N, C-alpha and C positions, 0 to 999 in steps of 0.2 A: 075535552079534545082527544081524540084517538092518537095512541102512541104506537110506533112500529119498531119491529125489532127482527132479528135474524136468527134462524135456526139452522145450523150446519152438522150434517153427518160425517164431515171431513172425508169426502170421497177419495178413494184411490182410483185414478183413470187408467184406462186401457193403455199400456205403453208406459205407464207413469210409475212413480215410486212413492214409498211413504214419506220420504223427506219432502219431495215436491208436494204431496197432499198437505202436509203441515205448513209448508210455505204458503201455499194457496190459503189455507184457513187463517194465517196470519194477515194476509193481504186483504181478505174479505173483511176480517174484524175491523182492521184499520180503516177500510173504506165505510164500513157501517157506522163507526164512530165519527168519521169526517162528515157523513150525511146526516148526522143527528138521531141515529137509531137509539133506542133506550137499552136494548139488551143485545147480547150475542150469546146464544147457547148452543151447547154441544150435546149430542144425544149418544148414550152408551149402547154399543152393540158388540157382540163377541163373535170370533170365529167366522167372520166374513171378510173375503179378501178385498171387497171393494168399500169397506167402511173402516176408517182409522181411529174412530173415537173411544175405543174399548177402554183405555186408560184415561178416563174422562178428566179426572183432576190434574194429571199431568198435562194434557192438552191444554187445560184452563191456564195453568202456570205460565206455558209458552204464550198464550194469547194475551194474558195479563202483563207480561213484560213488554208486549209490543204495542200496547194501549195504555191510555191513561185517565179516561173519563167514563167510558161505556161500561155499563154493568155487565158482567160475564157470569155464566153459570151452566148448570146441567139441566137438560131438557129431554130426558133427565137421568138421574141416578136410579137404576133398578134396584131397590133396596134389598129384595130378596137375594140378590147375588152376593151380598155383603154382610157384614155385622154392623149395626149401628155404632158401635165403638170405633171401627174402622173409618167409617164416613165422618164422624166427628173429628177425627185426627186430621183426615185429608182436607176437609173443608175449613176446619180450624186452621190449618196452616195457609189456605188460600186467603181466609179472612185476615189473617196477620199479614201476609205479603200484600194484600190489595184491599185495604180496609174501607167498608162502605161500598164495595162494588160488587159483592159475591151473591149470587143466587143460588139456591140449592133446590131444585126441582126433583120431586121423588115420584117414582111409578112403581107399580106392583107387578106388572107382567114380567115373569122371568124369561119368557122367550127363548127357552132352551130345550133341546132334546136330551136323550141320555148321555151322549158322549160329553156335552158340555157341562151337564151336572156332574158328571164323574170328575171331569177336569177341575171344576170349581170346589169339588168336595162338599156339595150341598144337595139336599133333598129340596129342590127349588119350589115344588109345588106344595110341600108343607111350609117352607118358609114364606110362600106367598100368603098362607093362611094367617101368618103372624104379622102381616104388613101393618095393620093399625097400631099393634102395640109396639112394633120396632120403631114406627114414626114417632110415637110419643116418648120411647126411650131416647132416641137420637136427640130430641128436643130437651129432654132432661139432662143428658150429658153436657150439652153446650150451656145449658143454665146452671149447671152446679148442683143439680138436685139428685146427684147419685153418690153412692159411697166411694167409687173409684172415679176419678177425674182424668179425662184425656187431656194430655199436653203435648201439643197444641189441642184446642177444642173448647175447653171450658172457658166461658166468658165471650166465645165467638158469637156473631150476630149476623149471620147470613140472612138472606130474605128467603123464608121457606115458601115453597109452592107445591100444590098437589097438581099432579098430571093424570090424565085419564083419557079413555076412549069409549068409556061405559059408564053406567050409572053409578057404579061402585065408588069411583074416585069422586064424583060429584057429592055423593052422600058423605064421604069421609071429610072432604075438604069442608062442607058446610059445618059438620060436627065439631071440627078443630079449629073453625075459623081461620082459614088459610085461603090465600089467592088461589085460582084454579085455572089451569091451562088445559085446553081440550085439543086433542090431536085430530082434528077435522081435515088435515091435509091428506090423510090416508085412511081415516075411519070416520066417515061423516054420518053413520047410521044414526047414533044416539044424541047428536050434538043438541038438537032442541030440547029434547027431554031431559038431558043432563043439566043444562044451563036453568031450566025451570026448576028442577028439584033443588040445585045448589042455592039459588037466589031465594026459593021459598024457605028453606030449612037452614039458612046460614045463622051461625051463632057468633055474635061479635067476639074477637079476642084481643088481647093487648097489642098484637102485631098487626091486625087487621080489623078495622071497626066496621066495615060493610064489604058486602060481596064485590070481588073484584075479578073479571073475566079476561083471560087471554085466548083467542082463537087462532089456529093455525091455517094458513093458505099457502098453496102453490103459487109462485110468481115467476111468469116468464114473459118479459116486457121487451119489445123490439120496434124497429121503425114501421114494419108492416106485420099484418096478422099472419101471413105466411112464414115470415121469418121467425115469429115467436112460437108458432106451432112446431116448427123444425127444431127450434132451441129446446123445446120441452121433450123432444123424443129421447133424449139420453135418460131422462128420468122414467119415462114411458117404458123403455125397454127394461130398466132396472125393476119397474113394478111387475112386468110380465114376467121375467126371470124369477123374481121372488116367489110369485104365486105359482110357478110351474116347478119349484124346488131346484132351480139352477142359478142362484145368485152369483154374480161375477163383478168384476171391476166395472166402472162407469165406462159405457161405450160412446163411441162418436155419434152426432145426430144423424138420422136417416129422413131425407124428404119423403113425404107421403107415407110415413110409417103406419099410421092408424089404419089407413085403406088397405095395406098389405096384410093385416090381421084377420084371423076368422072372427066371425060375429060375436062368438063368446067373449073373446079377449077384448074386442071393441067395447062391449057392454060392461065387462069388468072395469076398463079404464075410465069410461063415462061414469061409473058408479063412484069408484073411489077418488075421482078428480072433481067431484062435486064443488069443493071449497078450492077454486082455481082461479087465478086472473091471468089469462094467456091472450095476448094481442098487442095493439098499440098503446103508447102511453094513455090516451084518452079511454080506450076500452077497458084497460087495466084499472084505472081510476074509477070508472063506472062499476066494474065488477066488485072491487073493494069496498066502495060505499055501500053498495047494495047488501054486501056480506055483513058490514058493519050495522046496518039498519036492521037486518034480520035478527042478528045475535045479540045486538046492543053491547058488543064487546068493548071493554076499556082499552084493549091492545090487540094488536094483530101482529103475529110472528110469521115471517115469510121463510118457506122452504122453497128449494128449487134448484137443485145442482145443475150445472151445465158442464159439458165436457171441457170447453175452454174456460178456465177461471175467471178470465178477464170479461167474458160474456155475462157471467153472473153478476159482477160488480156493475156492468153498464146497464143491466136489466133493473138493477136496484135503484141506479141512479134515475133512470127514465121515469119508472113509476113514482119515486118520491117527489121528482120535480112535477109530475102532473098532479100529485096529491096536495102540494103545497098551495 
């Protein structure tokens, strides 16, 4: 049976504040728990005024204190931005605070220009080349297989995940015997090839005996198709702003937004939005079922920020009721 989860960028809305963004994240996580979702993940981004998840482990502590059963984790931690020892301490702390509930999803993409590299005091491109070794070292820190022991950290047992949007992550997840999550909600190009490689080359590990796939989808579910399309336009505006080098806070929805864009922008949105369920509950359920059939995914994680936080919860409620 397919499991369903929630991916949250902790958006900061136009006219809103960080405090309101963190409150909305708490409410979304509580709703996901109430609705029976398996996981709530936060993605790490830096120096973006519209995304508040930069201090990912701190946000997860906030979410953990507001929930009791749902798994919480990173989707993901961009390991080149950190040292394995620091992440062992942070997620060792989370594992002690919320035992049996912590996921540690790891990604390689540094996603940073020169200014951020200087701020982080890191050569991020060189650090990205060390990613496979850093993943193994991080696991060794928590297993106690190192000369120095992170405390907290040693003995922690988060569920490790490999994240990816290319073939590299699939190959590494297969080699290390880790569950694999693909960022198909914004980078669908290599989805099918990556899953094929992952399943073909998978080596069982103590933590993961067989391949386990999570794929991401955008979800905007409303009473009518037109309402759902309008609901999605806050995210569509964010995609356009990011691709044109002008990221900003999450904007209010705009009716007929796609039709107002030049053909190149419309094509871009159609391309990156291939893994999407936008429409009525029945339409969304059909889109999700077709995507699961295509990918064979064990889990689907839903992205889809809305300008009104309550609309995202309502969207999730409608879709999960239709899938039940």
